[in-house]
Backbone as JSON, one array per atom type, in Angstrom:
{
  "sequence": "MNKAVMLSIRPEWCARIAIGEKTVEVRKTRPKIEPPFKCYIYETKAESEIPWVDEEGHFIYKGRGAVIGEFVCDHVMPIFNNTLLPASIPDELVLEKLSPCLTDREIKEYLGNRSKGYGWHISDLVIYDTTRPLSDFGLKRPPQSWCCVQEVRK",
  "N": [[0.79, -1.19, -0.03], [0.42, 2.07, -0.44], [1.64, 5.6, 0.76], [-0.78, 7.88, 2.52], [-2.48, 10.73, 3.37], [-4.39, 11.62, 6.0], [-6.54, 14.4, 6.3], [-8.06, 16.58, 8.65], [-10.84, 18.85, 8.34], [-12.69, 21.46, 8.76], [-16.57, 21.88, 8.73], [-17.64, 23.72, 7.21], [-15.64, 24.14, 5.31], [-15.31, 21.99, 4.07], [-17.62, 21.82, 2.48], [-17.03, 23.85, 0.78], [-15.22, 22.61, -0.64], [-16.22, 20.57, -1.7], [-18.11, 21.49, -3.63], [-16.31, 22.54, -5.54], [-15.24, 25.08, -5.02], [-13.32, 25.56, -3.45], [-10.04, 25.16, -4.03], [-7.21, 24.97, -2.88], [-6.2, 23.56, -0.25], [-4.98, 25.19, 2.74], [-2.21, 24.57, 4.62], [-0.16, 24.59, 7.9], [1.9, 23.03, 7.76], [3.56, 20.45, 5.72], [3.07, 16.93, 4.6], [6.2, 14.48, 4.19], [6.24, 13.34, 1.84], [6.08, 13.17, -1.68], [4.76, 14.5, -4.34], [2.21, 13.36, -6.57], [-0.07, 12.9, -4.36], [-2.42, 10.8, -2.26], [-5.3, 12.18, -0.59], [-7.33, 11.95, 2.36], [-10.29, 13.27, 3.12], [-11.64, 14.23, 6.16], [-14.46, 15.16, 7.68], [-14.85, 17.49, 10.39], [-16.6, 17.3, 13.82], [-17.19, 19.79, 14.04], [-19.13, 23.0, 14.84], [-20.81, 24.89, 12.27], [-20.99, 28.15, 10.82], [-22.15, 28.47, 8.32], [-24.54, 26.95, 6.7], [-25.45, 23.68, 5.26], [-26.98, 21.78, 2.75], [-28.49, 18.71, 2.94], [-29.02, 15.32, 1.64], [-31.37, 14.82, 1.58], [-32.66, 16.97, 2.04], [-32.44, 18.93, 4.29], [-31.1, 21.33, 6.39], [-28.18, 21.73, 7.63], [-26.15, 22.08, 10.05], [-23.56, 21.18, 11.44], [-20.63, 19.19, 11.71], [-20.21, 16.04, 10.15], [-18.38, 14.01, 11.2], [-16.72, 12.26, 9.87], [-15.29, 10.49, 7.45], [-15.32, 12.01, 4.29], [-14.64, 12.18, 1.48], [-12.03, 11.82, -0.74], [-9.01, 13.55, -2.3], [-6.45, 13.82, -4.95], [-3.55, 15.14, -4.2], [-1.78, 16.96, -6.19], [0.4, 18.93, -6.25], [2.45, 20.85, -4.09], [2.48, 23.76, -2.97], [4.5, 26.62, -1.87], [3.9, 28.99, 0.65], [4.86, 32.29, 1.24], [5.18, 34.68, 3.29], [2.55, 35.35, 3.36], [1.81, 35.17, 0.52], [2.01, 33.46, -2.38], [4.92, 32.45, -4.31], [5.26, 33.71, -7.1], [7.57, 33.22, -9.04], [8.35, 30.71, -8.58], [6.22, 28.88, -9.21], [3.71, 27.86, -11.6], [1.7, 30.32, -13.62], [-0.94, 29.36, -13.4], [-1.36, 28.09, -11.21], [-1.86, 29.89, -9.15], [-2.58, 31.17, -6.13], [-4.78, 32.89, -5.26], [-6.43, 32.42, -8.08], [-7.18, 29.88, -7.81], [-8.33, 29.45, -5.0], [-10.63, 31.26, -4.41], [-11.98, 31.49, -2.49], [-10.11, 32.05, -0.1], [-8.78, 34.62, 1.64], [-5.62, 37.02, 1.66], [-5.39, 37.89, 4.0], [-6.92, 35.87, 5.82], [-5.31, 33.79, 5.42], [-3.08, 34.64, 6.42], [-3.84, 35.12, 9.0], [-4.51, 32.75, 9.77], [-1.73, 31.18, 9.61], [-0.17, 32.63, 11.35], [2.41, 33.5, 13.36], [4.09, 32.06, 11.8], [6.57, 32.02, 8.96], [6.37, 30.52, 6.85], [4.37, 28.65, 4.98], [1.87, 26.08, 3.37], [0.26, 25.45, 0.42], [-2.08, 22.97, -0.58], [-2.85, 21.51, -3.3], [-5.79, 20.76, -4.61], [-6.91, 17.88, -6.77], [-8.76, 15.64, -8.74], [-10.82, 15.16, -7.08], [-12.9, 13.19, -5.06], [-16.36, 12.58, -3.93], [-17.61, 10.97, -1.56], [-20.58, 8.65, -1.41], [-21.29, 7.32, 0.7], [-20.83, 8.49, 3.84], [-17.24, 7.29, 5.49], [-16.08, 5.65, 8.63], [-13.43, 6.47, 10.75], [-12.05, 4.38, 11.52], [-12.11, 2.53, 9.46], [-9.68, 3.37, 8.24], [-7.81, 3.02, 10.11], [-7.51, 4.48, 12.06], [-8.21, 5.67, 15.43], [-8.83, 8.27, 16.49], [-9.21, 11.54, 15.41], [-7.02, 13.26, 13.26], [-4.94, 16.15, 14.69], [-4.23, 18.19, 12.97], [-3.51, 16.87, 10.25], [-2.39, 13.42, 9.28], [-0.42, 10.82, 8.61], [-1.2, 7.82, 6.47], [-2.17, 4.58, 5.88], [-2.92, 3.86, 2.47], [-6.06, 3.46, 1.39], [-8.01, 0.93, -0.32], [-10.97, 0.94, -2.2]],
  "CA": [[-0.1, 0.0, -0.08], [1.05, 3.63, -0.59], [1.11, 6.39, 1.63], [-1.58, 8.81, 2.08], [-2.86, 11.44, 4.31], [-5.64, 12.12, 6.52], [-6.82, 15.85, 6.76], [-9.2, 17.1, 9.55], [-11.27, 19.79, 7.58], [-14.07, 22.28, 9.27], [-17.48, 21.62, 7.61], [-17.93, 25.24, 5.98], [-14.47, 24.34, 4.07], [-15.51, 20.67, 3.43], [-18.76, 22.14, 1.61], [-16.59, 24.61, -0.3], [-14.29, 22.01, -1.56], [-17.04, 19.65, -2.45], [-18.76, 22.25, -4.66], [-15.1, 23.08, -6.18], [-14.87, 26.87, -4.87], [-11.96, 25.83, -2.75], [-9.3, 24.09, -4.64], [-6.32, 24.44, -2.1], [-6.22, 23.61, 1.08], [-3.64, 25.89, 3.22], [-1.74, 24.08, 5.79], [1.21, 25.02, 8.0], [3.12, 21.97, 7.18], [3.16, 19.52, 4.55], [3.95, 15.51, 4.56], [7.39, 14.38, 3.37], [5.46, 12.44, 0.62], [6.35, 13.5, -2.67], [3.18, 14.46, -5.09], [1.09, 12.86, -6.32], [-0.46, 11.57, -2.94], [-4.04, 10.92, -1.96], [-5.62, 12.78, 0.8], [-8.68, 11.75, 2.66], [-11.12, 14.21, 4.07], [-12.25, 14.01, 7.55], [-14.94, 16.34, 8.2], [-14.72, 17.78, 11.6], [-17.85, 17.87, 14.21], [-17.42, 21.38, 14.27], [-20.33, 23.97, 14.21], [-20.72, 25.69, 11.18], [-21.96, 29.4, 10.65], [-22.61, 28.24, 7.11], [-25.32, 25.56, 6.5], [-25.3, 22.97, 3.68], [-28.15, 21.12, 2.62], [-28.13, 17.39, 2.93], [-29.17, 14.86, 0.39], [-33.16, 14.71, 2.12], [-32.99, 18.6, 1.81], [-32.18, 19.0, 5.89], [-30.2, 22.38, 6.72], [-27.1, 21.13, 8.45], [-25.03, 23.01, 10.79], [-22.84, 20.21, 12.41], [-19.99, 18.52, 10.89], [-20.59, 14.49, 10.28], [-17.41, 13.13, 12.06], [-16.3, 11.04, 9.34], [-14.65, 10.85, 5.93], [-16.51, 12.48, 3.47], [-14.22, 12.02, 0.38], [-10.69, 11.91, -1.08], [-8.73, 14.09, -3.81], [-5.22, 13.78, -5.02], [-2.67, 16.38, -3.91], [-0.84, 16.86, -6.94], [1.09, 19.57, -6.34], [2.45, 21.62, -2.83], [2.9, 25.02, -3.09], [5.22, 27.41, -0.58], [3.42, 30.29, 0.86], [5.66, 32.98, 2.18], [4.73, 36.33, 3.45], [0.82, 35.49, 2.92], [1.63, 35.2, -1.02], [2.79, 32.21, -3.3], [6.09, 32.98, -5.09], [4.8, 33.38, -8.24], [8.42, 32.31, -9.76], [8.18, 29.11, -8.42], [4.85, 28.37, -9.9], [3.09, 28.4, -12.95], [0.72, 31.33, -13.45], [-2.26, 28.76, -13.29], [-1.52, 27.77, -9.72], [-1.72, 31.36, -8.09], [-3.54, 30.74, -4.94], [-6.36, 33.68, -5.89], [-7.41, 31.8, -9.0], [-7.41, 28.58, -7.5], [-9.17, 29.3, -4.31], [-11.03, 32.71, -4.12], [-12.72, 32.0, -0.9], [-9.17, 32.55, 0.99], [-8.06, 35.86, 1.58], [-4.41, 37.26, 2.18], [-5.75, 38.15, 5.72], [-7.09, 34.96, 6.4], [-4.27, 32.95, 5.54], [-2.05, 35.17, 7.55], [-4.52, 34.72, 10.71], [-3.9, 30.97, 10.28], [-0.2, 31.14, 9.49], [0.24, 33.21, 12.64], [3.92, 33.75, 13.09], [5.41, 31.24, 10.94], [7.28, 32.64, 7.87], [6.12, 29.53, 5.42], [2.91, 27.71, 4.85], [1.72, 25.51, 2.03], [-1.09, 25.6, -0.24], [-1.74, 21.71, -1.11], [-3.6, 21.7, -4.72], [-6.83, 19.43, -4.69], [-7.18, 17.65, -7.74], [-9.51, 14.42, -8.91], [-11.72, 15.04, -6.06], [-14.2, 12.2, -5.12], [-17.05, 12.57, -2.4], [-18.33, 9.54, -1.23], [-21.84, 8.48, -1.35], [-21.78, 6.96, 2.04], [-19.32, 8.52, 4.73], [-16.54, 6.27, 6.19], [-15.41, 5.93, 9.77], [-12.0, 6.49, 11.15], [-11.88, 3.05, 11.66], [-11.89, 2.2, 8.0], [-8.11, 3.86, 7.96], [-6.63, 2.56, 11.02], [-7.13, 5.51, 13.14], [-8.97, 5.66, 16.66], [-9.36, 9.54, 16.63], [-8.85, 12.29, 14.18], [-5.58, 14.18, 13.46], [-5.77, 17.67, 14.69], [-4.17, 18.88, 10.96], [-3.44, 15.89, 8.94], [-1.47, 12.48, 9.62], [-0.3, 9.98, 7.53], [-2.11, 6.85, 6.67], [-1.95, 3.87, 4.41], [-3.9, 4.12, 1.1], [-7.16, 2.48, 1.52], [-8.5, 0.44, -1.44], [-12.52, 0.82, -2.03]],
  "C": [[0.86, 0.88, 0.05], [0.56, 4.43, 0.44], [0.43, 7.35, 1.33], [-1.5, 9.76, 3.34], [-4.19, 11.99, 4.53], [-5.83, 13.6, 6.96], [-7.91, 15.98, 7.56], [-9.55, 18.41, 9.0], [-12.75, 20.34, 8.16], [-15.0, 22.01, 8.16], [-17.49, 22.5, 6.51], [-16.55, 24.69, 4.86], [-14.55, 22.9, 3.47], [-16.56, 21.1, 2.26], [-18.22, 22.85, 0.41], [-15.78, 23.69, -1.15], [-15.23, 21.0, -2.39], [-17.97, 20.48, -3.75], [-17.55, 22.79, -5.81], [-14.97, 24.54, -6.36], [-13.42, 26.77, -4.1], [-11.0, 24.42, -3.27], [-7.86, 24.13, -4.09], [-6.49, 24.57, -1.03], [-4.38, 24.04, 1.71], [-3.54, 25.09, 4.31], [-0.55, 24.72, 6.45], [2.37, 24.31, 7.72], [2.53, 21.22, 5.92], [3.97, 18.17, 5.19], [5.61, 15.34, 3.61], [7.2, 13.03, 2.25], [5.62, 13.28, -0.65], [5.03, 13.82, -3.67], [3.47, 13.86, -6.06], [0.81, 12.12, -4.95], [-1.93, 11.76, -2.82], [-3.89, 11.38, -0.43], [-7.08, 12.71, 1.12], [-9.07, 12.74, 3.48], [-12.13, 14.17, 4.92], [-12.73, 15.42, 7.93], [-15.06, 16.37, 9.54], [-16.52, 17.72, 12.2], [-18.05, 19.0, 14.3], [-18.76, 21.79, 14.08], [-20.27, 24.6, 13.24], [-21.38, 26.71, 11.19], [-22.9, 29.18, 9.45], [-23.33, 27.12, 6.83], [-25.25, 25.18, 5.37], [-26.5, 22.27, 3.88], [-27.67, 19.7, 2.06], [-28.89, 16.79, 1.86], [-31.17, 14.57, 0.47], [-33.48, 16.2, 2.27], [-32.88, 19.25, 3.35], [-30.85, 20.3, 5.79], [-29.2, 21.8, 7.85], [-26.06, 22.04, 9.08], [-23.87, 22.42, 11.53], [-22.12, 19.43, 11.55], [-20.23, 17.09, 11.19], [-19.48, 13.7, 11.31], [-16.79, 11.99, 11.39], [-15.73, 11.2, 7.97], [-15.45, 10.58, 4.96], [-15.93, 12.35, 2.09], [-12.64, 11.8, 0.08], [-10.39, 12.75, -2.53], [-7.36, 13.66, -3.54], [-4.54, 14.9, -4.93], [-1.7, 16.27, -5.02], [0.16, 17.79, -7.2], [1.01, 20.44, -4.83], [3.09, 22.72, -2.97], [3.17, 26.01, -1.77], [4.3, 28.56, -0.74], [4.42, 30.96, 1.67], [5.0, 34.35, 2.21], [3.29, 36.48, 2.9], [0.39, 35.17, 1.34], [2.4, 34.19, -1.74], [3.79, 32.88, -3.86], [5.69, 32.84, -6.26], [6.24, 32.84, -9.32], [8.66, 31.19, -9.71], [7.02, 28.26, -8.88], [4.34, 28.7, -10.82], [1.63, 29.35, -12.69], [-0.83, 30.68, -13.23], [-2.45, 28.27, -12.16], [-1.34, 28.76, -8.67], [-2.87, 31.13, -7.2], [-5.1, 31.57, -5.23], [-7.06, 32.9, -6.98], [-7.76, 30.7, -8.63], [-8.63, 28.44, -6.36], [-9.74, 30.7, -3.83], [-11.82, 32.97, -2.86], [-11.58, 32.09, 0.29], [-8.81, 33.78, 0.83], [-6.65, 35.85, 1.92], [-4.27, 37.15, 3.71], [-6.02, 37.01, 6.15], [-5.85, 33.88, 6.35], [-3.18, 33.46, 6.62], [-2.32, 34.96, 8.92], [-3.86, 33.4, 10.96], [-2.46, 30.62, 10.23], [0.44, 31.62, 10.86], [1.5, 33.82, 12.44], [4.68, 33.07, 12.43], [5.32, 32.05, 9.67], [6.86, 32.04, 6.52], [4.84, 28.66, 5.8], [3.06, 26.87, 3.44], [0.41, 25.58, 1.47], [-1.15, 23.98, -1.43], [-2.97, 21.6, -2.52], [-4.59, 20.71, -4.65], [-7.23, 19.32, -6.25], [-8.06, 16.0, -7.73], [-10.3, 14.12, -7.87], [-13.03, 14.03, -5.84], [-14.97, 12.5, -3.35], [-18.04, 11.62, -2.16], [-19.6, 9.62, -1.21], [-22.24, 8.01, 0.18], [-20.32, 7.29, 2.96], [-18.82, 7.26, 5.19], [-16.01, 6.49, 7.65], [-14.08, 6.04, 9.84], [-11.44, 5.32, 10.97], [-11.25, 2.54, 10.43], [-10.25, 2.25, 7.65], [-7.2, 3.41, 9.08], [-6.74, 3.54, 12.08], [-8.41, 5.28, 14.29], [-9.72, 7.19, 16.92], [-9.08, 10.56, 15.59], [-7.74, 13.27, 14.22], [-6.32, 15.58, 13.95], [-5.22, 18.51, 13.8], [-4.42, 17.87, 10.19], [-2.39, 14.7, 10.12], [-1.29, 11.5, 8.52], [-0.62, 8.83, 7.56], [-1.79, 6.1, 5.6], [-3.18, 3.89, 3.5], [-4.84, 3.16, 1.12], [-7.93, 1.83, 0.32], [-10.25, 0.44, -1.31], [-13.17, -0.43, -1.83]]
}
């Protein structure tokens, strides 16, 4: 089996990823795995200010606490001083074009006093018809941010 990553993501960001609005996941660190690598999306149980509608038309304000999908991270982009270095990446991978829901201010707040962060590009997104428990991936509890796991076949 190949190495993969399990990401904990708040419900409002999961909703934006699922509709294709958010195509870069910003993190303070990155795994020591060379892209491309698979990422599993664990939707946290956090409360959300922005509701989404489930399959039966109900408004949902709380995360599911389950793995809702996966994507391939095909490129990891360095973020310095809250802006991607344009010289190091092609123009089509500029953060503002890929992920308009993140502002420079939000990135700065998230990174805090760190001088560097990473943008994980989301490609080949698959949202599962049925959520999966963390135990399917050998985990007893969700990661704080992300953790390495073994890739699981469907």
